[in-house]
C-alpha positions, 0 to 999 in steps of 0.5 A: 500500500502506498503511503499518503505522501507518496500518492500526494507527490505522484499526484502533484507531479502528474498535475504539473505534467498534465497541465504542461502536456495539454498546453504543449504537445511539442514537449510531450516526449520530453515530459514523458521522459522526465516523468519516467526519470522522476518515478524511477528515482523516487524511491532512492531519493525518498530513502535519502530524505528519510535518512536525513542525508538530503532535503528540499530547499527553498529554491525548489531543489534537493541537496545534501543537508548542512553541506554534508557529503554524499557518496557517488550514488547519492550524489548522482541521484541529487544531480539527476533530480535537480537537472530534471527539475530544472527542465520541468520548471523551464517547460512550465515557466514557458507555458505560464509565461513566467520564470523557472525560478518562480515555478521552482519557488512554487514547487518548494512551497508545496514540498515544504508543506508536504514534508513529513515531521523530521525531514530537513528543509532549507530556508533562506536562513538555513536548514531546519527540521520539520 
């Protein structure tokens, strides 16, 4: 049985992607690829978040908590996640006639509100546990 947070995360991603797909059929293949990448990476990313190694940032990215070091696999997961998020933010921004930074900030707000107790969040003034 999927956890509520997992279902919520997938539904948020699906909502973002569906809105973009309806407005931008030219990006459909790229969005399908992004969706598959997010889905494949999700369990490993969640494990890193739950272990307190990685957290969400106010910039709409993920990074090592408090500048900690990550092994090669974890570092690759974080890099790939952030690269895919940047692509998605750019696509959405173009469709909404806004900036990728604004789209990222909106996503950060959603991620912060959906974070579970004990997860790390990076605000402008530093890392805090929810």
